[in-house]
Steps between C-alpha positions, in 0.01 A plus 500: 500500500331832490528642152363835411361585164721713291340832439532690181734778598485672162374850471125536448387593152401858435127523424521671161738643248431859396692450176290196412177691555628797298596263217153344514339847501702617202412182310133542594513859374656370181207261456254788557681697228477193277124477541462877454702506178313196367164665572625823342608309191166324472308825542685666210486187281874439518602849384688589816759778490870424550459624857320175584798300376736708712286459810476127435875467457565685826252272675682198354830635635337555841370141501843371400674704769255390767551138393876526553457677834249234609736223393779657702279523807377142453850372570519698825406257776457761775139576400205267521416293194160656431633851446786369287254304285285809460805685373574240233158369387329829412801639309531166318138519389540861387820421310343198325189701407707783349728262310191315373346823375819604320547154344135496390550847349803380308321189373171670409627836379 
């Protein structure tokens, strides 16, 4: 009996997801804003203007939005796993950092 191996006839995975990388970039930018606002707050001894709170809140919303976009892309199996992980891990970190800062602000202040 001459049996041939079954070949995987599925479509090859696409190398990267643009949406996942955009989500990771937005979350990375959100983390840069986080560090910038924290340094700004330290430099003025905590007397930051309300503008800093507005910028921080917008960065939190950007991190949250990128997290949901990354989670949506993570379920899409047509892209390779590495790009999908990039689109969910970095936004998750940014979202957790921002939520941690807001919770710490509520507890301390």
